PANUSE-244437 format. One record per atom (N, C-alpha, C): x, y, z; residue in three letters; atom name. Coordinates in steps of 0.05 Angstrom, whole numbers, plus 5000, padded with zeros to 4 digits. Layout:
% residues N
<east = X	north = Y	up = Z	type = Ala	atom = CA>
...
//
This chain:
% residues 120
<east = 3490	north = 8057	up = 7932	type = Met	atom = N>
<east = 3504	north = 8059	up = 7957	type = Met	atom = CA>
<east = 3532	north = 8047	up = 7953	type = Met	atom = C>
<east = 3553	north = 8060	up = 7961	type = Ser	atom = N>
<east = 3580	north = 8050	up = 7957	type = Ser	atom = CA>
<east = 3585	north = 8026	up = 7975	type = Ser	atom = C>
<east = 3605	north = 8010	up = 7967	type = Ala	atom = N>
<east = 3612	north = 7986	up = 7983	type = Ala	atom = CA>
<east = 3620	north = 7993	up = 8011	type = Ala	atom = C>
<east = 3635	north = 8016	up = 8014	type = Lys	atom = N>
<east = 3644	north = 8025	up = 8040	type = Lys	atom = CA>
<east = 3620	north = 8031	up = 8058	type = Lys	atom = C>
<east = 3600	north = 8045	up = 8047	type = Lys	atom = N>
<east = 3576	north = 8051	up = 8063	type = Lys	atom = CA>
<east = 3560	north = 8027	up = 8070	type = Lys	atom = C>
<east = 3558	north = 8007	up = 8051	type = Lys	atom = N>
<east = 3545	north = 7982	up = 8057	type = Lys	atom = CA>
<east = 3558	north = 7967	up = 8079	type = Lys	atom = C>
<east = 3585	north = 7966	up = 8079	type = Leu	atom = N>
<east = 3600	north = 7953	up = 8100	type = Leu	atom = CA>
<east = 3595	north = 7966	up = 8127	type = Leu	atom = C>
<east = 3597	north = 7992	up = 8127	type = Ala	atom = N>
<east = 3593	north = 8006	up = 8153	type = Ala	atom = CA>
<east = 3564	north = 8002	up = 8163	type = Ala	atom = C>
<east = 3545	north = 8002	up = 8146	type = Leu	atom = N>
<east = 3517	north = 7998	up = 8154	type = Leu	atom = CA>
<east = 3514	north = 7969	up = 8164	type = Leu	atom = C>
<east = 3525	north = 7950	up = 8150	type = Leu	atom = N>
<east = 3523	north = 7922	up = 8158	type = Leu	atom = CA>
<east = 3535	north = 7918	up = 8186	type = Leu	atom = C>
<east = 3559	north = 7929	up = 8190	type = Leu	atom = N>
<east = 3573	north = 7926	up = 8216	type = Leu	atom = CA>
<east = 3557	north = 7940	up = 8238	type = Leu	atom = C>
<east = 3546	north = 7963	up = 8232	type = Leu	atom = N>
<east = 3531	north = 7978	up = 8253	type = Leu	atom = CA>
<east = 3506	north = 7963	up = 8260	type = Leu	atom = C>
<east = 3492	north = 7951	up = 8240	type = Leu	atom = N>
<east = 3468	north = 7935	up = 8246	type = Leu	atom = CA>
<east = 3475	north = 7911	up = 8263	type = Leu	atom = C>
<east = 3496	north = 7897	up = 8255	type = Val	atom = N>
<east = 3504	north = 7873	up = 8270	type = Val	atom = CA>
<east = 3513	north = 7880	up = 8298	type = Val	atom = C>
<east = 3524	north = 7904	up = 8302	type = Ser	atom = N>
<east = 3534	north = 7912	up = 8328	type = Ser	atom = CA>
<east = 3511	north = 7915	up = 8348	type = Ser	atom = C>
<east = 3487	north = 7918	up = 8339	type = Thr	atom = N>
<east = 3465	north = 7922	up = 8357	type = Thr	atom = CA>
<east = 3455	north = 7896	up = 8370	type = Thr	atom = C>
<east = 3466	north = 7873	up = 8360	type = Ile	atom = N>
<east = 3459	north = 7847	up = 8371	type = Ile	atom = CA>
<east = 3469	north = 7846	up = 8400	type = Ile	atom = C>
<east = 3452	north = 7837	up = 8418	type = Ser	atom = N>
<east = 3461	north = 7835	up = 8446	type = Ser	atom = CA>
<east = 3476	north = 7809	up = 8449	type = Ser	atom = C>
<east = 3496	north = 7809	up = 8465	type = Phe	atom = N>
<east = 3513	north = 7785	up = 8469	type = Phe	atom = CA>
<east = 3506	north = 7774	up = 8497	type = Phe	atom = C>
<east = 3495	north = 7749	up = 8497	type = Ser	atom = N>
<east = 3487	north = 7738	up = 8523	type = Ser	atom = CA>
<east = 3510	north = 7725	up = 8538	type = Ser	atom = C>
<east = 3533	north = 7720	up = 8524	type = Gln	atom = N>
<east = 3556	north = 7708	up = 8537	type = Gln	atom = CA>
<east = 3577	north = 7729	up = 8543	type = Gln	atom = C>
<east = 3589	north = 7728	up = 8566	type = Ser	atom = N>
<east = 3609	north = 7747	up = 8574	type = Ser	atom = CA>
<east = 3634	north = 7742	up = 8557	type = Ser	atom = C>
<east = 3646	north = 7763	up = 8547	type = Leu	atom = N>
<east = 3670	north = 7761	up = 8531	type = Leu	atom = CA>
<east = 3694	north = 7750	up = 8547	type = Leu	atom = C>
<east = 3693	north = 7753	up = 8573	type = Asp	atom = N>
<east = 3714	north = 7743	up = 8591	type = Asp	atom = CA>
<east = 3717	north = 7713	up = 8590	type = Asp	atom = C>
<east = 3695	north = 7699	up = 8583	type = Asp	atom = N>
<east = 3695	north = 7670	up = 8582	type = Asp	atom = CA>
<east = 3704	north = 7659	up = 8556	type = Asp	atom = C>
<east = 3710	north = 7676	up = 8536	type = Leu	atom = N>
<east = 3717	north = 7667	up = 8509	type = Leu	atom = CA>
<east = 3748	north = 7669	up = 8504	type = Leu	atom = C>
<east = 3758	north = 7652	up = 8486	type = Asp	atom = N>
<east = 3786	north = 7655	up = 8478	type = Asp	atom = CA>
<east = 3788	north = 7681	up = 8462	type = Asp	atom = C>
<east = 3809	north = 7697	up = 8469	type = Ser	atom = N>
<east = 3812	north = 7723	up = 8456	type = Ser	atom = CA>
<east = 3840	north = 7725	up = 8443	type = Ser	atom = C>
<east = 3840	north = 7741	up = 8421	type = Tyr	atom = N>
<east = 3864	north = 7744	up = 8405	type = Tyr	atom = CA>
<east = 3867	north = 7773	up = 8397	type = Tyr	atom = C>
<east = 3889	north = 7786	up = 8406	type = Asp	atom = N>
<east = 3893	north = 7814	up = 8399	type = Asp	atom = CA>
<east = 3901	north = 7817	up = 8370	type = Asp	atom = C>
<east = 3889	north = 7836	up = 8356	type = Ile	atom = N>
<east = 3895	north = 7841	up = 8328	type = Ile	atom = CA>
<east = 3921	north = 7858	up = 8328	type = Ile	atom = C>
<east = 3940	north = 7850	up = 8311	type = Glu	atom = N>
<east = 3964	north = 7865	up = 8308	type = Glu	atom = CA>
<east = 3961	north = 7887	up = 8287	type = Glu	atom = C>
<east = 3951	north = 7879	up = 8263	type = Lys	atom = N>
<east = 3948	north = 7898	up = 8241	type = Lys	atom = CA>
<east = 3923	north = 7892	up = 8225	type = Lys	atom = C>
<east = 3912	north = 7912	up = 8212	type = Val	atom = N>
<east = 3889	north = 7910	up = 8195	type = Val	atom = CA>
<east = 3897	north = 7917	up = 8167	type = Val	atom = C>
<east = 3886	north = 7902	up = 8147	type = Tyr	atom = N>
<east = 3893	north = 7906	up = 8119	type = Tyr	atom = CA>
<east = 3867	north = 7906	up = 8102	type = Tyr	atom = C>
<east = 3869	north = 7920	up = 8080	type = Lys	atom = N>
<east = 3848	north = 7919	up = 8059	type = Lys	atom = CA>
<east = 3861	north = 7908	up = 8034	type = Lys	atom = C>
<east = 3846	north = 7892	up = 8019	type = Lys	atom = N>
<east = 3855	north = 7881	up = 7994	type = Lys	atom = CA>
<east = 3850	north = 7902	up = 7972	type = Lys	atom = C>
<east = 3871	north = 7908	up = 7957	type = Val	atom = N>
<east = 3869	north = 7928	up = 7935	type = Val	atom = CA>
<east = 3874	north = 7914	up = 7909	type = Val	atom = C>
<east = 3853	north = 7915	up = 7891	type = Glu	atom = N>
<east = 3855	north = 7903	up = 7865	type = Glu	atom = CA>
<east = 3874	north = 7921	up = 7848	type = Glu	atom = C>
<east = 3891	north = 7909	up = 7831	type = Leu	atom = N>
<east = 3909	north = 7923	up = 7814	type = Leu	atom = CA>
<east = 3901	north = 7922	up = 7785	type = Leu	atom = C>
<east = 3912	north = 7940	up = 7769	type = Asp	atom = N>
<east = 3907	north = 7940	up = 7740	type = Asp	atom = CA>
<east = 3918	north = 7915	up = 7728	type = Asp	atom = C>
<east = 3907	north = 7907	up = 7706	type = Asn	atom = N>
<east = 3917	north = 7884	up = 7691	type = Asn	atom = CA>
<east = 3946	north = 7888	up = 7684	type = Asn	atom = C>
<east = 3961	north = 7867	up = 7683	type = Glu	atom = N>
<east = 3989	north = 7866	up = 7676	type = Glu	atom = CA>
<east = 4007	north = 7881	up = 7696	type = Glu	atom = C>
<east = 3998	north = 7884	up = 7721	type = Thr	atom = N>
<east = 4016	north = 7895	up = 7742	type = Thr	atom = CA>
<east = 4035	north = 7873	up = 7750	type = Thr	atom = C>
<east = 4060	north = 7880	up = 7753	type = Leu	atom = N>
<east = 4081	north = 7861	up = 7760	type = Leu	atom = CA>
<east = 4092	north = 7865	up = 7788	type = Leu	atom = C>
<east = 4100	north = 7844	up = 7801	type = Asp	atom = N>
<east = 4114	north = 7846	up = 7827	type = Asp	atom = CA>
<east = 4144	north = 7850	up = 7822	type = Asp	atom = C>
<east = 4159	north = 7850	up = 7844	type = Glu	atom = N>
<east = 4188	north = 7855	up = 7842	type = Glu	atom = CA>
<east = 4203	north = 7834	up = 7827	type = Glu	atom = C>
<east = 4191	north = 7810	up = 7824	type = Asp	atom = N>
<east = 4204	north = 7788	up = 7809	type = Asp	atom = CA>
<east = 4195	north = 7788	up = 7780	type = Asp	atom = C>
<east = 4177	north = 7806	up = 7772	type = Gly	atom = N>
<east = 4167	north = 7807	up = 7745	type = Gly	atom = CA>
<east = 4143	north = 7789	up = 7740	type = Gly	atom = C>
<east = 4132	north = 7778	up = 7761	type = Asp	atom = N>
<east = 4108	north = 7761	up = 7759	type = Asp	atom = CA>
<east = 4083	north = 7778	up = 7760	type = Asp	atom = C>
<east = 4063	north = 7771	up = 7745	type = Glu	atom = N>
<east = 4038	north = 7787	up = 7745	type = Glu	atom = CA>
<east = 4023	north = 7782	up = 7771	type = Glu	atom = C>
<east = 4013	north = 7803	up = 7783	type = Ile	atom = N>
<east = 3997	north = 7802	up = 7807	type = Ile	atom = CA>
<east = 3970	north = 7816	up = 7803	type = Ile	atom = C>
<east = 3950	north = 7807	up = 7817	type = Glu	atom = N>
<east = 3923	north = 7818	up = 7814	type = Glu	atom = CA>
<east = 3915	north = 7837	up = 7836	type = Glu	atom = C>
<east = 3928	north = 7834	up = 7860	type = Phe	atom = N>
<east = 3921	north = 7850	up = 7883	type = Phe	atom = CA>
<east = 3944	north = 7851	up = 7903	type = Phe	atom = C>
<east = 3942	north = 7870	up = 7921	type = Ile	atom = N>
<east = 3961	north = 7873	up = 7944	type = Ile	atom = CA>
<east = 3944	north = 7878	up = 7969	type = Ile	atom = C>
<east = 3957	north = 7875	up = 7992	type = Phe	atom = N>
<east = 3944	north = 7882	up = 8017	type = Phe	atom = CA>
<east = 3957	north = 7907	up = 8028	type = Phe	atom = C>
<east = 3941	north = 7927	up = 8035	type = Val	atom = N>
<east = 3950	north = 7952	up = 8045	type = Val	atom = CA>
<east = 3942	north = 7956	up = 8074	type = Val	atom = C>
<east = 3961	north = 7962	up = 8091	type = Glu	atom = N>
<east = 3954	north = 7967	up = 8119	type = Glu	atom = CA>
<east = 3935	north = 7990	up = 8122	type = Glu	atom = C>
<east = 3915	north = 7987	up = 8139	type = Thr	atom = N>
<east = 3895	north = 8008	up = 8142	type = Thr	atom = CA>
<east = 3885	north = 8008	up = 8171	type = Thr	atom = C>
<east = 3864	north = 8022	up = 8176	type = Glu	atom = N>
<east = 3850	north = 8021	up = 8202	type = Glu	atom = CA>
<east = 3821	north = 8013	up = 8197	type = Glu	atom = C>
<east = 3808	north = 8003	up = 8218	type = Phe	atom = N>
<east = 3780	north = 7997	up = 8216	type = Phe	atom = CA>
<east = 3765	north = 8023	up = 8211	type = Phe	atom = C>
<east = 3747	north = 8023	up = 8192	type = Asp	atom = N>
<east = 3731	north = 8047	up = 8185	type = Asp	atom = CA>
<east = 3703	north = 8044	up = 8197	type = Asp	atom = C>
<east = 3702	north = 8036	up = 8222	type = Val	atom = N>
<east = 3677	north = 8034	up = 8237	type = Val	atom = CA>
<east = 3681	north = 8045	up = 8265	type = Val	atom = C>
<east = 3659	north = 8051	up = 8278	type = Gln	atom = N>
<east = 3661	north = 8061	up = 8305	type = Gln	atom = CA>
<east = 3671	north = 8040	up = 8324	type = Gln	atom = C>
<east = 3683	north = 8049	up = 8346	type = Arg	atom = N>
<east = 3691	north = 8030	up = 8367	type = Arg	atom = CA>
<east = 3666	north = 8016	up = 8377	type = Arg	atom = C>
<east = 3669	north = 7990	up = 8383	type = Gly	atom = N>
<east = 3646	north = 7974	up = 8392	type = Gly	atom = CA>
<east = 3651	north = 7945	up = 8387	type = Gly	atom = C>
<east = 3630	north = 7929	up = 8391	type = Lys	atom = N>
<east = 3631	north = 7900	up = 8387	type = Lys	atom = CA>
<east = 3613	north = 7893	up = 8364	type = Lys	atom = C>
<east = 3624	north = 7875	up = 8347	type = Tyr	atom = N>
<east = 3611	north = 7867	up = 8322	type = Tyr	atom = CA>
<east = 3612	north = 7837	up = 8320	type = Tyr	atom = C>
<east = 3590	north = 7824	up = 8312	type = Glu	atom = N>
<east = 3590	north = 7796	up = 8306	type = Glu	atom = CA>
<east = 3600	north = 7792	up = 8278	type = Glu	atom = C>
<east = 3621	north = 7775	up = 8275	type = Ile	atom = N>
<east = 3634	north = 7771	up = 8249	type = Ile	atom = CA>
<east = 3639	north = 7741	up = 8244	type = Ile	atom = C>
<east = 3647	north = 7735	up = 8220	type = Glu	atom = N>
<east = 3656	north = 7708	up = 8213	type = Glu	atom = CA>
<east = 3685	north = 7712	up = 8203	type = Glu	atom = C>
<east = 3703	north = 7696	up = 8214	type = Leu	atom = N>
<east = 3732	north = 7698	up = 8208	type = Leu	atom = CA>
<east = 3741	north = 7673	up = 8194	type = Leu	atom = C>
<east = 3757	north = 7675	up = 8173	type = Thr	atom = N>
<east = 3767	north = 7652	up = 8159	type = Thr	atom = CA>
<east = 3797	north = 7656	up = 8152	type = Thr	atom = C>
<east = 3810	north = 7634	up = 8145	type = Asp	atom = N>
<east = 3838	north = 7636	up = 8137	type = Asp	atom = CA>
<east = 3840	north = 7652	up = 8111	type = Asp	atom = C>
<east = 3861	north = 7668	up = 8110	type = Gly	atom = N>
<east = 3867	north = 7683	up = 8085	type = Gly	atom = CA>
<east = 3894	north = 7675	up = 8076	type = Gly	atom = C>
<east = 3905	north = 7689	up = 8057	type = Pro	atom = N>
<east = 3932	north = 7682	up = 8046	type = Pro	atom = CA>
<east = 3953	north = 7688	up = 8067	type = Pro	atom = C>
<east = 3973	north = 7671	up = 8068	type = Gly	atom = N>
<east = 3996	north = 7675	up = 8086	type = Gly	atom = CA>
<east = 3987	north = 7676	up = 8115	type = Gly	atom = C>
<east = 3996	north = 7696	up = 8130	type = Asp	atom = N>
<east = 3989	north = 7699	up = 8158	type = Asp	atom = CA>
<east = 3963	north = 7715	up = 8162	type = Asp	atom = C>
<east = 3949	north = 7722	up = 8141	type = Leu	atom = N>
<east = 3925	north = 7738	up = 8142	type = Leu	atom = CA>
<east = 3900	north = 7721	up = 8148	type = Leu	atom = C>
<east = 3881	north = 7733	up = 8162	type = Tyr	atom = N>
<east = 3855	north = 7722	up = 8166	type = Tyr	atom = CA>
<east = 3835	north = 7742	up = 8155	type = Tyr	atom = C>
<east = 3815	north = 7732	up = 8141	type = Glu	atom = N>
<east = 3795	north = 7749	up = 8129	type = Glu	atom = CA>
<east = 3770	north = 7751	up = 8146	type = Glu	atom = C>
<east = 3761	north = 7776	up = 8150	type = Ile	atom = N>
<east = 3735	north = 7780	up = 8163	type = Ile	atom = CA>
<east = 3715	north = 7780	up = 8140	type = Ile	atom = C>
<east = 3700	north = 7759	up = 8137	type = Ile	atom = N>
<east = 3683	north = 7753	up = 8114	type = Ile	atom = CA>
<east = 3663	north = 7776	up = 8110	type = Ile	atom = C>
<east = 3660	north = 7783	up = 8084	type = Asp	atom = N>
<east = 3641	north = 7803	up = 8074	type = Asp	atom = CA>
<east = 3646	north = 7832	up = 8084	type = Asp	atom = C>
<east = 3671	north = 7837	up = 8092	type = Thr	atom = N>
<east = 3678	north = 7864	up = 8101	type = Thr	atom = CA>
<east = 3700	north = 7877	up = 8085	type = Thr	atom = C>
<east = 3717	north = 7861	up = 8072	type = Gly	atom = N>
<east = 3740	north = 7871	up = 8058	type = Gly	atom = CA>
<east = 3764	north = 7874	up = 8076	type = Gly	atom = C>
<east = 3761	north = 7868	up = 8101	type = Tyr	atom = N>
<east = 3784	north = 7870	up = 8120	type = Tyr	atom = CA>
<east = 3798	north = 7844	up = 8124	type = Tyr	atom = C>
<east = 3824	north = 7845	up = 8127	type = Phe	atom = N>
<east = 3841	north = 7823	up = 8134	type = Phe	atom = CA>
<east = 3857	north = 7831	up = 8158	type = Phe	atom = C>
<east = 3863	north = 7812	up = 8176	type = Val	atom = N>
<east = 3878	north = 7819	up = 8200	type = Val	atom = CA>
<east = 3901	north = 7799	up = 8205	type = Val	atom = C>
<east = 3921	north = 7808	up = 8220	type = Thr	atom = N>
<east = 3941	north = 7791	up = 8232	type = Thr	atom = CA>
<east = 3938	north = 7793	up = 8262	type = Thr	atom = C>
<east = 3948	north = 7773	up = 8276	type = Phe	atom = N>
<east = 3946	north = 7772	up = 8305	type = Phe	atom = CA>
<east = 3973	north = 7774	up = 8319	type = Phe	atom = C>
<east = 3974	north = 7783	up = 8343	type = Arg	atom = N>
<east = 3999	north = 7785	up = 8359	type = Arg	atom = CA>
<east = 4008	north = 7757	up = 8366	type = Arg	atom = C>
<east = 3991	north = 7737	up = 8368	type = Ser	atom = N>
<east = 3998	north = 7710	up = 8375	type = Ser	atom = CA>
<east = 3984	north = 7691	up = 8356	type = Ser	atom = C>
<east = 3990	north = 7665	up = 8359	type = Tyr	atom = N>
<east = 3979	north = 7645	up = 8341	type = Tyr	atom = CA>
<east = 3949	north = 7643	up = 8345	type = Tyr	atom = C>
<east = 3934	north = 7644	up = 8323	type = Tyr	atom = N>
<east = 3905	north = 7641	up = 8324	type = Tyr	atom = CA>
<east = 3896	north = 7613	up = 8319	type = Tyr	atom = C>
<east = 3908	north = 7600	up = 8299	type = Gly	atom = N>
<east = 3900	north = 7573	up = 8291	type = Gly	atom = CA>
<east = 3889	north = 7572	up = 8263	type = Gly	atom = C>
<east = 3880	north = 7549	up = 8256	type = Tyr	atom = N>
<east = 3869	north = 7545	up = 8229	type = Tyr	atom = CA>
<east = 3841	north = 7536	up = 8230	type = Tyr	atom = C>
<east = 3825	north = 7543	up = 8211	type = Gly	atom = N>
<east = 3798	north = 7534	up = 8209	type = Gly	atom = CA>
<east = 3785	north = 7545	up = 8184	type = Gly	atom = C>
<east = 3764	north = 7532	up = 8175	type = Tyr	atom = N>
<east = 3751	north = 7542	up = 8151	type = Tyr	atom = CA>
<east = 3736	north = 7568	up = 8157	type = Tyr	atom = C>
<east = 3723	north = 7570	up = 8179	type = Ser	atom = N>
<east = 3711	north = 7595	up = 8188	type = Ser	atom = CA>
<east = 3702	north = 7593	up = 8217	type = Ser	atom = C>
<east = 3704	north = 7615	up = 8231	type = Asp	atom = N>
<east = 3696	north = 7615	up = 8259	type = Asp	atom = CA>
<east = 3677	north = 7639	up = 8263	type = Asp	atom = C>
<east = 3656	north = 7634	up = 8279	type = Glu	atom = N>
<east = 3639	north = 7656	up = 8287	type = Glu	atom = CA>
<east = 3653	north = 7670	up = 8311	type = Glu	atom = C>
<east = 3654	north = 7696	up = 8309	type = Cys	atom = N>
<east = 3670	north = 7711	up = 8329	type = Cys	atom = CA>
<east = 3656	north = 7737	up = 8336	type = Cys	atom = C>
<east = 3667	north = 7750	up = 8356	type = Ile	atom = N>
<east = 3660	north = 7777	up = 8363	type = Ile	atom = CA>
<east = 3686	north = 7794	up = 8358	type = Ile	atom = C>
<east = 3683	north = 7815	up = 8343	type = Leu	atom = N>
<east = 3705	north = 7834	up = 8338	type = Leu	atom = CA>
<east = 3700	north = 7858	up = 8356	type = Leu	atom = C>
<east = 3718	north = 7864	up = 8374	type = Glu	atom = N>
<east = 3717	north = 7888	up = 8390	type = Glu	atom = CA>
<east = 3736	north = 7908	up = 8379	type = Glu	atom = C>
<east = 3726	north = 7929	up = 8367	type = Val	atom = N>
<east = 3743	north = 7950	up = 8356	type = Val	atom = CA>
<east = 3749	north = 7970	up = 8378	type = Val	atom = C>
<east = 3775	north = 7973	up = 8383	type = Thr	atom = N>
<east = 3784	north = 7990	up = 8405	type = Thr	atom = CA>
<east = 3800	north = 8014	up = 8396	type = Thr	atom = C>
<east = 3813	north = 8012	up = 8373	type = Gly	atom = N>
<east = 3831	north = 8033	up = 8363	type = Gly	atom = CA>
<east = 3856	north = 8032	up = 8379	type = Gly	atom = C>
<east = 3873	north = 8053	up = 8376	type = Gly	atom = N>
<east = 3898	north = 8053	up = 8391	type = Gly	atom = CA>
<east = 3919	north = 8037	up = 8378	type = Gly	atom = C>
<east = 3940	north = 8030	up = 8393	type = Tyr	atom = N>
<east = 3963	north = 8016	up = 8382	type = Tyr	atom = CA>
<east = 3955	north = 7989	up = 8371	type = Tyr	atom = C>
<east = 3940	north = 7973	up = 8385	type = Phe	atom = N>
<east = 3928	north = 7949	up = 8375	type = Phe	atom = CA>
<east = 3899	north = 7955	up = 8369	type = Phe	atom = C>
<east = 3890	north = 7951	up = 8344	type = Pro	atom = N>
<east = 3864	north = 7961	up = 8336	type = Pro	atom = CA>
<east = 3839	north = 7946	up = 8347	type = Pro	atom = C>
<east = 3844	north = 7923	up = 8359	type = Gly	atom = N>
<east = 3820	north = 7908	up = 8369	type = Gly	atom = CA>
<east = 3827	north = 7880	up = 8378	type = Gly	atom = C>
<east = 3806	north = 7866	up = 8385	type = Thr	atom = N>
<east = 3809	north = 7839	up = 8395	type = Thr	atom = CA>
<east = 3787	north = 7822	up = 8382	type = Thr	atom = C>
<east = 3794	north = 7797	up = 8376	type = Ile	atom = N>
<east = 3775	north = 7778	up = 8366	type = Ile	atom = CA>
<east = 3769	north = 7758	up = 8388	type = Ile	atom = C>
<east = 3744	north = 7752	up = 8393	type = Tyr	atom = N>
<east = 3735	north = 7732	up = 8412	type = Tyr	atom = CA>
<east = 3722	north = 7709	up = 8397	type = Tyr	atom = C>
<east = 3732	north = 7685	up = 8400	type = Lys	atom = N>
<east = 3721	north = 7662	up = 8386	type = Lys	atom = CA>
<east = 3696	north = 7652	up = 8400	type = Lys	atom = C>
<east = 3674	north = 7650	up = 8385	type = Leu	atom = N>
<east = 3649	north = 7639	up = 8396	type = Leu	atom = CA>
<east = 3647	north = 7609	up = 8395	type = Leu	atom = C>
<east = 3661	north = 7597	up = 8377	type = Asp	atom = N>
<east = 3660	north = 7567	up = 8373	type = Asp	atom = CA>
<east = 3676	north = 7553	up = 8395	type = Asp	atom = C>
//
């Protein structure tokens, strides 16, 4: 089974979890952009001639609209990583710092692809 199919299956299974807490009571953060990490060939150079191993490419969520239980952690720069999914996101406003947060991801599509609700 491909990694993409495993991710979709994992997210769909997790989405079936019922949420006992109203999302209205949680801190929410609108996602500005979604990225995927793309591994590069060996000896790939950036614009300064330095070797780089990966880049982040803007993408869309490859899952159905809905609510998913996720774990979010700091990524490089302004990015936050949705653990075990391959997705990285930026937010419209300041999210904060932390080693990892349990969250709800609401995938909505459209101009802003979704919202993160902090459970912690």
